[in-house]
MARTOR-926271 format. One line per field, with one value per residue: residue number from 0; residue in three letters; chain; x, y, z of N, C-alpha, C in turn. Coordinates in steps of 0.2 Angstrom, whole numbers, plus 5000, padded with zeros to 4 digits. Layout:
N
num	NUM, ...
residu	ALA, ...
chaine	A, ...
n_x	X, ...
n_y	Y, ...
n_z	Z, ...
ca_x	X, ...
ca_y	Y, ...
ca_z	Z, ...
c_x	X, ...
c_y	Y, ...
c_z	Z, ...
This chain:
54
num	0, 1, 2, 3, 4, 5, 6, 7, 8, 9, 10, 11, 12, 13, 14, 15, 16, 17, 18, 19, 20, 21, 22, 23, 24, 25, 26, 27, 28, 29, 30, 31, 32, 33, 34, 35, 36, 37, 38, 39, 40, 41, 42, 43, 44, 45, 46, 47, 48, 49, 50, 51, 52, 53
residu	MET, LEU, SER, ASP, GLU, MET, LEU, ARG, ILE, LEU, ALA, CYS, PRO, LYS, CYS, LYS, GLY, SER, LEU, GLU, TYR, LYS, LYS, GLU, LYS, ASP, GLU, LEU, VAL, CYS, ASN, SER, CYS, ARG, LEU, ILE, TYR, LYS, ILE, LYS, ASP, ASP, ILE, PRO, VAL, MET, LEU, ILE, ASP, GLU, ALA, GLU, SER, PHE
chaine	A, A, A, A, A, A, A, A, A, A, A, A, A, A, A, A, A, A, A, A, A, A, A, A, A, A, A, A, A, A, A, A, A, A, A, A, A, A, A, A, A, A, A, A, A, A, A, A, A, A, A, A, A, A
n_x	5004, 5003, 5007, 5000, 5009, 5018, 5007, 5003, 5016, 5017, 5016, 5009, 5019, 5018, 5008, 5009, 5000, 4986, 4988, 4975, 4973, 4969, 4963, 4959, 4963, 4976, 4984, 4989, 4979, 4982, 4966, 4965, 4977, 4972, 4979, 4984, 4995, 5002, 5007, 5019, 5026, 5024, 5028, 5026, 5028, 5030, 5034, 5030, 5031, 5027, 5014, 4998, 4986, 4967
n_y	4993, 5011, 5027, 5039, 5051, 5047, 5048, 5060, 5067, 5058, 5058, 5059, 5051, 5056, 5064, 5074, 5077, 5072, 5056, 5043, 5033, 5015, 5006, 4993, 4987, 4989, 4998, 5013, 5028, 5034, 5046, 5058, 5054, 5041, 5029, 5015, 5013, 4998, 4992, 4985, 4973, 4985, 4994, 5008, 5008, 5018, 5018, 5025, 5014, 5002, 5005, 5001, 5004, 5011
n_z	5001, 4995, 5003, 5011, 5008, 4996, 4987, 4985, 4980, 4970, 4951, 4933, 4921, 4909, 4903, 4916, 4926, 4937, 4948, 4949, 4966, 4965, 4975, 4976, 4967, 4968, 4958, 4947, 4943, 4926, 4919, 4909, 4899, 4901, 4904, 4914, 4929, 4934, 4950, 4961, 4971, 4980, 4975, 4960, 4946, 4935, 4919, 4906, 4894, 4901, 4905, 4906, 4893, 4894
ca_x	4999, 5005, 5008, 4999, 5012, 5019, 5003, 5004, 5018, 5017, 5013, 5008, 5025, 5017, 5007, 5011, 4994, 4989, 4984, 4969, 4976, 4962, 4967, 4958, 4966, 4984, 4985, 4988, 4976, 4978, 4961, 4970, 4980, 4970, 4982, 4985, 5002, 5001, 5011, 5021, 5030, 5022, 5032, 5024, 5031, 5030, 5037, 5026, 5031, 5025, 5008, 4992, 4978, 4958
ca_y	5001, 5019, 5033, 5048, 5058, 5047, 5048, 5068, 5067, 5056, 5062, 5053, 5053, 5057, 5071, 5078, 5076, 5069, 5051, 5041, 5027, 5011, 5000, 4986, 4982, 4990, 5001, 5020, 5026, 5044, 5048, 5063, 5049, 5034, 5023, 5012, 5010, 4994, 4994, 4977, 4974, 4991, 5002, 5012, 5006, 5023, 5017, 5025, 5008, 4996, 5006, 4998, 5008, 5010
ca_z	5001, 4995, 5008, 5008, 5005, 4993, 4981, 4985, 4976, 4960, 4944, 4928, 4919, 4900, 4905, 4921, 4928, 4943, 4946, 4955, 4965, 4965, 4980, 4976, 4961, 4966, 4953, 4945, 4935, 4924, 4917, 4906, 4896, 4900, 4906, 4922, 4929, 4940, 4960, 4960, 4979, 4984, 4969, 4956, 4938, 4931, 4914, 4899, 4889, 4900, 4905, 4901, 4893, 4894
c_x	5004, 5003, 5007, 5006, 5015, 5012, 5000, 5009, 5020, 5013, 5010, 5016, 5024, 5016, 5008, 5006, 4991, 4986, 4980, 4973, 4969, 4967, 4966, 4961, 4974, 4987, 4985, 4985, 4979, 4974, 4963, 4972, 4977, 4975, 4984, 4992, 5003, 5010, 5012, 5026, 5029, 5028, 5030, 5030, 5026, 5032, 5033, 5022, 5028, 5016, 5002, 4986, 4972, 4954
c_y	5005, 5021, 5038, 5052, 5056, 5048, 5056, 5069, 5065, 5060, 5055, 5055, 5058, 5064, 5074, 5077, 5070, 5061, 5046, 5033, 5021, 5006, 4992, 4982, 4985, 4994, 5010, 5022, 5036, 5044, 5052, 5056, 5041, 5027, 5020, 5009, 5006, 4995, 4987, 4978, 4981, 4999, 5002, 5009, 5013, 5025, 5019, 5016, 5002, 4999, 5004, 5004, 5004, 5012
c_z	5000, 5001, 5007, 5004, 4999, 4985, 4981, 4978, 4969, 4957, 4939, 4924, 4912, 4902, 4910, 4927, 4934, 4942, 4953, 4959, 4967, 4969, 4980, 4969, 4960, 4962, 4953, 4939, 4935, 4917, 4909, 4901, 4898, 4898, 4913, 4922, 4934, 4947, 4960, 4967, 4981, 4979, 4965, 4951, 4934, 4926, 4907, 4895, 4892, 4905, 4902, 4899, 4893, 4893
């Protein structure tokens, strides 16, 4: 689980916009870019090439 402080400073690497934390799926979502960034072992994978579209 990500800390509140970490969630406040993280931004989408593509558009620099805010991210929404989906706790039940353990992922970060950028609604502007329509990308999903997975969280593996409590570490967000913030690589655009590894993000999933929705």
